[in-house]
Phi, psi and omega in degrees: 000129180248132175225149176241129170249136185254114176234134181242130185237128174277116184231155169270224177288124182273333181226149168224135180292130182247170177298327182280340187215066186288349181277347182295145183255134176271106186282348179057038181270139179261344172204152179239145167269126180275116181248155180238148175221122178256137178202189174214159181223141182280128179241167177302336181261005179125190181282131181246106177289146178212163176230140174246130168256133182215155176280113190302321187275352184283131181240356181264197178287146174209178186235148182267143173238125176269130187239130187217132177272179179269192177084181176279156178289125179238010180075013182228028182289330177295136181092359175268154183054033189294333180296327176291322178300312182293329176296318178292323178298322179301334180263008175088014177270164169253140183241136179238133173232143174244157171271113182287145176289151181283125182266008182068216180264010182267102184296320178298328179293333175302317180294318179300310183294316179294324177299315177297319184290315182291322179295320181292308186292324178297318180293322178296321176295315181297324182277358181071029185250014177260135178277126180253019179067230183268013179301127186268352181273189180240121180272121178273092188286348181288342178232109182240149172251164179216136175224131180207161180239137173061242176300332174292327175291318175301319178301321177296323177294322175301313181297330180279353175110014179297124180288138178239160177293338182254011175141183176232133188239034182309132173241092193295342179281348176278112188261343182210138182235127173253106189251114176264120178062055178290157184276161168272185183232352181222098004291157181256146175232343185255353183091034178287130180301146187251323188220094002285162185291139183299323179297329181290345180274352176295130191252265194266349179291139173287134184237127173240126180239136175230131188222139179270146180301322183282352180245354192295338185261006185210162173273177184302309180287348181083014180276346175246131175229110182206130181306129175057032183304314184284350178272351187298320185299317180300320181298330182272347183289142174285174181251031182283346179210180181299127174226132175218135173236131179243120173261119181268116183257155178110195184282161178056053179233031176280182190304308182284338174299319181293329178288342178140357178295325170279113187297329178292318177293322179300313179297322177297314178300317181300311184291317187280332174293321177296318178298320178298311183287326174300322182289314191258351174252307182279342181080021178281154181273079183233011184304321183291343180275335187299125180090348185250000184267136173049053177296140181299137183291337184257009182224156175257135180253118178257114189252130174241138181222154169200167184080198181217000000 
């Protein structure tokens, strides 16, 4: 099914060929039409529905970003966090979303199913085996970005190589992860390995984490209450690659606020996720901008960094 939504963005140069990526094409487009394509692909675990958002007028090389919301799979994940999708399209990216399978009431099973799904869809993108409908450009599947919230943030950590008690779901083509409200591990709910800690096994992917002050001590349903629970993962990460954690302090910093209900945090996420993916997918020199763009006027941003 093909649908077109029309969003017009005034842009300057959307791409510039860099030393790291000289094959990229500068399309010189001043606005893009955001188009959608729905399909499904057969996986070892069954049919996996997915949606592609793409810039209709782009004909050169571009890079894919996988976008994932939190919660259990309800067959309606496509079309969530759509404002982030359209923001990426404005910058010339292609966005992929899948409908996650329902894990029932087993929270650890959410991680198992999402691990299988992200590893599968990422590999299909890398192998050039995903159908993008009428998209006229070329998707460079060897460099992928990922953005997710809550369980979707956990899914991004799985793709980055976080060890779990039930397996490892590394998706090596995912080079950068923007994680909104990632989970802690003590207490654990997803099956994160403890000894050694699963977060410590994340290797070369660049990781950006953003966490709200009002959500840092609990999980989404509120069944876990532990001081600084959501900050635990960053502390365990090695410094072998870029790592950044942003704690948003002040009012309106609860779980859904971080996903975008707080308009200031939403604008911050939009600007800084693009800087992250421009740096690690397109090869642009934007590292110094990451975390520093469009800070919310009503909140304080406490930034921690390590790695390079």
